[in-house]
C-alpha positions in Angstrom: -34.0 -10.8 9.6 -31.4 -10.5 12.3 -31.5 -7.7 14.8 -28.9 -5.0 14.2 -26.0 -5.1 16.6 -25.4 -1.3 17.1 -22.0 -0.2 18.2 -21.7 0.6 21.9 -19.8 3.7 23.1 -16.4 1.9 23.2 -16.9 0.3 19.8 -18.0 3.6 18.3 -14.8 5.2 19.7 -12.7 2.5 18.1 -14.4 3.1 14.7 -14.2 6.9 14.9 -10.5 6.9 16.0 -9.6 4.4 13.3 -11.2 6.6 10.6 -9.6 9.8 11.9 -6.1 8.3 12.4 -6.2 6.5 9.0 -7.3 9.7 7.2 -4.7 11.9 9.0 -1.8 9.5 8.5 -2.8 9.0 4.8 -2.8 12.8 4.4 0.7 13.1 5.8 2.0 10.3 3.6 0.3 11.8 0.5 1.6 15.3 1.3 5.2 14.0 1.4 5.0 11.8 -1.6 3.2 14.4 -3.7 6.1 16.8 -3.0 8.3 14.0 -4.5 6.0 13.7 -7.6 4.4 10.3 -6.7 1.1 9.2 -5.3 1.0 6.7 -2.3 -0.1 3.9 -4.7 2.8 4.7 -7.1 5.3 4.7 -4.2 4.0 1.4 -2.9 4.2 -0.1 -6.4 7.8 0.8 -6.6 8.4 -0.7 -3.1 6.7 -4.0 -4.1 8.6 -4.2 -7.3 11.9 -3.5 -5.6 11.3 -6.4 -3.2 10.4 -8.8 -6.0 12.9 -11.1 -7.7 14.5 -9.2 -10.6 12.2 -6.3 -9.8 9.3 -8.1 -11.7 5.8 -9.0 -10.7 2.8 -10.2 -12.6 0.2 -7.4 -12.8 -2.4 -9.6 -11.1 -0.1 -10.3 -8.2 0.9 -6.7 -7.9 -2.8 -5.6 -7.8 -3.5 -8.1 -5.0 -0.5 -7.0 -3.0 -1.6 -3.4 -3.2 -5.3 -4.2 -2.5 -6.3 -2.4 -5.7 -8.2 -3.3 -8.9 -6.4 -4.4 -12.0 -7.7 -1.3 -13.9 -6.6 1.0 -11.1 -3.2 -0.6 -11.1 -3.0 -0.4 -14.9 -3.6 3.3 -14.7 -0.8 3.8 -12.1 1.6 1.6 -14.1 0.9 3.8 -17.1 1.8 6.9 -15.2 5.0 5.2 -13.8 5.9 4.1 -17.4 5.6 7.7 -18.7 8.0 8.7 -15.9 10.4 6.0 -16.9 10.2 4.3 -13.5 8.5 1.1 -14.6 8.0 -0.8 -17.8 5.6 -3.6 -18.8 6.8 -6.9 -20.3 5.5 -10.2 -21.3 5.5 -12.9 -18.6 8.1 -15.5 -19.5 6.1 -18.2 -17.7 2.8 -17.3 -19.3 2.5 -15.6 -22.7 -0.9 -14.3 -21.8 0.4 -12.6 -18.7 2.0 -9.2 -18.3 4.6 -8.2 -15.7 5.6 -4.8 -14.3 9.3 -4.3 -14.2 11.1 -1.8 -12.1 13.6 0.2 -14.2 17.0 1.4 -13.0 15.5 4.9 -12.9 12.7 3.6 -10.7 15.1 1.9 -8.3 17.1 5.1 -8.1 14.0 7.3 -7.5 12.8 4.9 -4.8 16.2 5.0 -3.0 16.1 8.8 -3.0 12.5 9.1 -1.7 12.5 6.2 0.8 14.3 8.0 3.7 11.8 10.9 3.7 8.9 8.5 3.5 10.2 6.5 6.5 10.7 9.7 8.4 7.1 10.7 7.6 5.8 7.3 8.7 7.8 7.5 11.9 6.6 11.1 12.7 3.0 10.4 11.9 2.5 7.0 13.4 5.4 4.9 14.7 7.1 7.3 17.1 3.7 8.4 18.6 3.1 4.9 19.9 4.7 2.7 22.6 6.0 -0.8 21.8 2.9 -2.2 23.5 0.6 0.0 21.5 2.3 -0.9 18.2 2.0 -4.6 19.0 -1.7 -4.3 19.9 -2.4 -2.3 16.7 -0.5 -4.7 14.5 -2.2 -7.7 16.1 -5.7 -6.2 15.9 -5.4 -4.8 12.4 -3.7 -8.0 11.3 -6.9 -9.9 12.3 -8.9 -7.5 10.2 -6.7 -8.0 7.2 -6.9 -11.8 7.7 -10.7 -11.7 7.8 -11.2 -9.4 4.9 -8.5 -10.8 2.6 -8.9 -14.5 3.4 -10.5 -17.1 1.0 -14.0 -16.7 2.5 -13.9 -12.9 2.8 -16.2 -11.8 5.5 
């Protein structure tokens, strides 16, 4: 069995600051979106659908894009359906598949909420950092995403 590579002081600082910043930024985002009647996952679902051709995405593709499980996404889509913001439909290309479709009400709700969301993201994260810090964070966390979401995962 390989010897454990414990985190040194600098590495532990990275880990602790990452956890704290992630939790605090998430809290700010959730607070704003809850005041608008949506969860962060629901908002991101609307964003992904609005960017997709004809506002439609296969449920499996949407789950992958949101880094969530199919069952978790299905639950969120059900809530968005009840609110009239999304509907499910058969996939024209594959009769076995299901797509999520952004409704006109969903597109309107997203357009109304997006400016406040962007302002919250700016206040909580973007405007706190210099250009150099933003580039470094994007590059570093991009490497993490590539490692963990790549075909070999890990």
